N, C-alpha and C positions, 0 to 999 in steps of 0.2 A: 594515541593520537588525539583523543578528546582533551586530554590535559594540555597538550601542546597548543591547542587553539585558545586556551585560557591564558597563555603566556606569550604575548607578542613581543617583538623586539623592543617595544617601549616599556617593557616590564621593569619595575623597580622593586628591589627587596624591601621588606618591612623596615621602616625607620626605627631607630633606637628610641625607646620611650623611657624618659627619666622617671624614677620612683617618686611619686608625690609625697610631700611631707605630711599631708593630712589625707584622711580616707575620702573615698569618693562620695560616700553618703553625707559626710560632714560638709564637703564642698557644696553639694547640691542644697543642703539645708541652709547654708550661709547665703546662697544665691536667692533662695525663696524668701529669706527674711528681709534683706535690704535691696535686692535687685541689682546690686553692683557686680561688676565683673572684676574679680581679683586675679592675682597672678596664678593662684591655685586653680581658679575656675577656668582660666585660659589653658592651663596645663591639661585639665580634664577634657576640655573641648578638643584639644589636639589629639588626646588619646582616643576619644570616641571616633574622630574623623579618620584616624589612621589605624584603627584597631584591626580592620580586615584588609587594608591595603597591602598588596604583595603576598597575601596568603591565599592560596587556592583552596577551594572547598575540601579536597581530600586531606588537607592539613589543618582543618578547623579545630577549634578548641573542643567542641563536643565530640568530634571524630576521634581525637586523641584520648579523651577521657573514657569513651566507650570501648577503646581497644581496637579501633579499626585502622590503625597505622602500623607500619613496620619500622624496625630500627633504621636510623637513630632518632625516630620521632615518636616513640611509644611513651606511655605514661610513666614508665620506669625511667626513660631518658629525660623526660620533663622533670621528674622528681630529682634526679641527679643534677640537672642544671640548676635547679633552685637551691639545692644543698651546697654544691661546690662552687658555683659561679655567682649566682645572685644572692645567695645566703638568705633566702626568705621561704624556705620549704614549709614553714608552719601554715601558710595559707592553703597550699594544696593538701597537706595532711589533714587539716581541719575540714576542708571541703569534701574530701573523699570520705572522711568519717561521717559527716552529716548526711551524705547521700545514703550510706549504709544504715545509719541510725533511723532515718526517716522511713526507709523500706522496712526495717524490722519493727518499728512502732506501728506502721499501718497493717502489717501482717500479724501482729500479736492479737490473741483472742482471750486475754486474761480479764477477769472482772475488775481488777484495780485500774483499768484504763479510764474508768469514770472519774477517778480522782485527778486526772490530768486533762482538764478542758483546754480548748484551743485558746491561744493568745491572739485575739482579734486585732486587726489594724486600728480600730477605734481605741482599744485599751492601750495599744502601743503609742498612739498619738497623745493620749491623756497622760501617760507616764512621761513622755518626752517633754510635754508642756509643763508638768510639775517640776521636772529637773531644771528646765530653763528658768522657771520662776525662782527656784532655790538658788541657782547660780547667780542670777541677777541680784537677789537679796544679799548674798555674800559679797558681791562685788561692791555694793554700796557701803559696806561696813569698813571702817578704816582699819588697816592692819596694825597690830600692836608692834611696838619696837622690839627688835630681837634682843635677847639677853646676851650680855657679854660672856664669852667663854671663861670657864674657871681656869685660873693659872695652875700650872703643875705644883707650885709651892703650896697653894691653898689645898689642893687635892691631897697632897702628902700629909698635911696637918690633920685633916679629918679622916685619914685612912684608918680603918679599924674601929671607928666610932659609929654612933647611931646616925651621924650626919653625912656619912659617906654615901654618895650617889650610887644606886645599884647599876650593875652592868646590864645593858640592854641585850636581851637574848635575840638570836636571829628569828625571823618570822618563819611561819610554816612553809610559805612558798620558797624561801631560801633553802630550807631543809630539804624539800622535795627536789629542788633544782640541783643540789649538790650531792644528793645521795645516789650512789651508783646502783644500777639495775643489772644484776648479773644473771645470765641464763643458767639453766640447769645443765648438768653434764649431759652431753649428747645433743643439745639443742643448738639452734643457729644463733648468730650474733643478733644484736638488737636491730630490728628492721626499721629503716627510715619511714616506711609507710605506716608503721604501727603507732597509732594513737593509743593512749593508755587503754588496756584491754577491758573487756566487760567483767571479767572475773580475775582474781589474782593469778590463776593458773593458766589463763588464756595465752595462746601463742607459745606455750612452753616456757614462759618466763617465771622466775621465782622472785617475788618482791620481798625485801627485808621487812622487819616488823615496823620500821619507821615510815614505810611507804605503803602500808596496807590501806584498806578502805577506811579505817578509823582516821588515819592521818589525812587522807583526802577530804573526808567529811569535816575535819577540824579546819583545814585550809579553806574549804568552801564557806563554812560558817564565819571564818575570819573575814573573807571577802564580803559577805552579806553585812557583817557588822560595820565594816569600814564604809559601806554604802548607806548606812543608817537603816538597815532592814533587819527584820527578825529572821531567825533560822526557820526554814520551811519544814513541812511535814516530811518525815523520812519514809512514810509508808507509800508514797507515790511511786508509780512504776518507773524504772530506769533512774531512780534518784542517785544510786551509788555511782553509776556510770557518768552521770552529769556532774557529780561532785569532782570526779577525776578531770573532766573537761574544764571545769572552772579553775581547778588548781594547776592545770597544764597550759591553758590557752588564754584565759580571760583575766584572772586576777593579776594585779601588779606584781612584778618580780617572778612570774611563772617561767618555767624553762623554755616554753615555746609561745611566749606572750605575743598575741596578735597586735597589729598596729591599729588600736581603737582609740577614739577620743574619749575623754572623761565622760562625756554625755552618753556615748554609745555603751561604754562599760556599765554605767549605772542603769541604763535602760534595759540591757540584757539581764543584769542581775535582778532587777525588779521582776522581769518576766519569769526568770528561773525560780525566783522565790515563790511565785504564784503557781506555776505549773511545770511539768516536765514534757509537755507536748513539743514536737519539733518546731512549731511556729514560734516558740519562745526565743529561738535563736535567729529569727528573721533579720534583725538588724545586723548581726555579725555575718550571716551568710551573704547578705546583700553587699556588704563592704568587701568581704573576701573574694566573692565571685567577680565583682567589678575589677578588683586589682588583678586577678588571674587572667581575665579575658582581655582587658584593655592595656595591661602593662607587661605581665610576665609571659603570656603566650606569644605576642609579637616578637619580644626579645628572644624567646627560645627558638622560634623559627629562624630569625636572623642569625643566631649563633649556630644553629644546625647546618646552615648553608656552608659555613666554613668547613672545608674538608681536611685542613691541616692544622697542626698545633701552632702556637705563636712563633716558635723557633723556625719551623718549616716555612711559614708565610713570610717571615722576615728574610729568610734565605732566598725565597722566590723573588721578593722585591729587589734584593741586591743583584740577583742574576738578571732581572729585567733591566735595571738601571745600567749594569755593566754591559749588557748586550747592545743597548741603545747607544751608549757612549762609544763602544768599539766600532759600531757601524758608522757612527758620525765621523769618527777619526778616519776610518777607511775612506769615506766619501770625500773628506777634505784632502787626504793624501792623493787620491785618484784625480781630484780636480787640479791640484798643483802639479801633477805629472803631465807627461806628454802622450798618455794613452788615449784611446778614442773615448768620446763622451759616453758611449753606450755602457762602458764598464762601470760607470758610476751608479747605474741603476741596480747593480748587484747589492748595494748597501740596503736596498729596500727589504731584502729577505731578513736581514738582521733587525731592521726596524720593526717589521711585522711581528717577529718572534718576541723581541724585547718588550714592545709596547703592549702586546697581548698578555704576556706574562705579568707585566707590571700592573695592568688594569685588573686582571683577575685576582692578583695578590692583594690589591687595594680593597677588594671585596671579600678577602679571607680565603681565597681559593688558590690551590696549586694546580696548574694546568697538567702536570705530569700525573698527579693523583686522579684528576678528573678524567684524563684519557682512559684510565682503567676503571673509572667509576668506583674508586676506593676512597677511604677516609682514614685518618690516623685514629688509632685506639686512644681513648681518653686516658689521662694519667691514672685516674681511679679504677679504670678497667684493666690496666696493664698487668697488675699483680694479683688480680682476682683468682686466677687459676693456681698461681703459686701459693696464695694464702689458703685456698681451700684444701690443697694437697697437704700443706703444713698442718692445718687444723685437724685433718683426718688422721694424720700420723700421730698427733698429740692424743687424740681420742683413743687410738688403738694401744698406745703405750701406757697411759695412766688414767684414761677415762675422764680427763678434765679438759676444759677449753677456756681460753681467755677471750674477753671481749675486745673488739677493736672498733672504736668510734661509737657515738650515741649512747655510751654507757650511763650517762647522767640524765637521760631523758631529753636532752636538748639536741640541736642539730650541729653541734660543733664537731669538726673533723680534723682539727690540728694534731690530734694524737694518733691518728690512724697510721698504720705502718707504711702505706704507700707514699705518704708525704715525704718522709725522710729518704725513702728509696729513690723517688723520682728526682729529688734535689741532688742526689749524688750521681745521677745518670749524666754521662758526659755529653757534650754538645753535639758530637757527630751522631751518637745514638738517638738523640732527640730529633735531629733533622731527618734521619732515616729510620723512624720508629715503626713499630708493627702496624700493619694496615689490614683493614677489613672492607668487605664490599658494602656499598650503600644499597640497602634493600628496599627502601621506600621509593616507589616510582615517581611520585609527585616531587620529591626532593631532587631526584636525578633530573627531572625536566626543568626545575628551576636552575640547577647548575648548568645544564645545557644552554639555557637561554642566556645566562650571564657570560658563559664562554663565547657564544656567538656575538654578543654585544661587544665583548672585549676584542674579538677578532675583527669585527667590522670597524670599530674605532681605530684599530691598529692599521688596517688597510687604508683608511682615510688619511691618517697622519703620515704613513709611509708614502702615499701618493703625493701629498703636499711637499714633503721633504725631497722626494725625487724630482718633482717639478721645479724645485728651487736649484738643486745642484746640477742637474743635467744640462740646462741651457747656459750655464756659466762658461765663459771662455777658459781654456786650459792655461795653467801657469807655465807649463813647459820648463819647470825648474830642474827636472831630471827625467 
């Protein structure tokens, strides 16, 4: 009942927040430089003002991350939403890893921690100022004219001679992004929560020779070199793990590259070149956490309110429109007939049902599912049981298993088995798909409020329509 007091009839669900093209830290930096209000800055202000609107405290970002919520609002559901709907799971994956890394670093008692001093805010500001100065200097230099591409005829003439241009090899980041990571026999599939592990054998994964710590170190050194930095000391604590983070999240072309500006990327690389202290990632964590709190989290709550899949919601809208149309036709027929005026009020029943169904469907809810406090199982959840049983059978027969999704270290899911299976599912089965109970009390209260709002709006509209049709004089046509 305490939650119900937080959700009055004037409640509005969280507004959809567009994904900003630039990071939040870059926007705030631009504002502090010139004081102007750009379109990106306006977007950020709207995000901040609406970040907590429509989200009750039991569904706050911190509550979800700490594991204090029930399905479908757990951190696993949040991750699935970012992977399959928003396609930006790298932010949450990096954020969860950094929380764990910071905890492990503070709990470590090894002597080599003295080699990893803190990256202070003053050092960060100095590095950013140096990067700004270099970028301004480069901007004043006139760009050279691009060279004309060599024609195929000329290339064929010099083929096999000393003048032939060498073929450019793919970068280390490209190699890491395209190299599959296959689990050992008897292990689970690649975990979307799994940032590259601390050791090659962590989480039961077996990494090929091309993606061992040596390759990650080479990729990190390549990122430092591109930023004009020297390779850091390898004796610093957690250096191997941070090399994997650079190769996976920070360097250009990495499989889970974060949305960082060039200035932010160079700033964090300078910090990581100096130390392996968690404070070296302050710039990245600030940008990632801002995006998660102000954009991804409100959109996730808005999406979780929908209890039906898109096909079911469309079906509910069609039912609502059809019910309203049939009720209106019935009211018109009764008005044109010779029956008593009181019979025209019966159309109000259909108007209430139709308008309430239509309004709830407009907000992504099916009133039938809501009456049971049920929701449709997500497409990627439908075949989980079947896939687990199939993989268990494969292990029992030949001791081998195949990966499904995330095998290349990225968050791509197009090759997962459920995608093809769900596309082949017929329309009727999608409308009446498998249902589960909504366990999160706060989410049920939000859905109850939206249903009451739809019902109240339907009664008002039905009352207005009834007041229009009942006083009309009968047509006495039949």
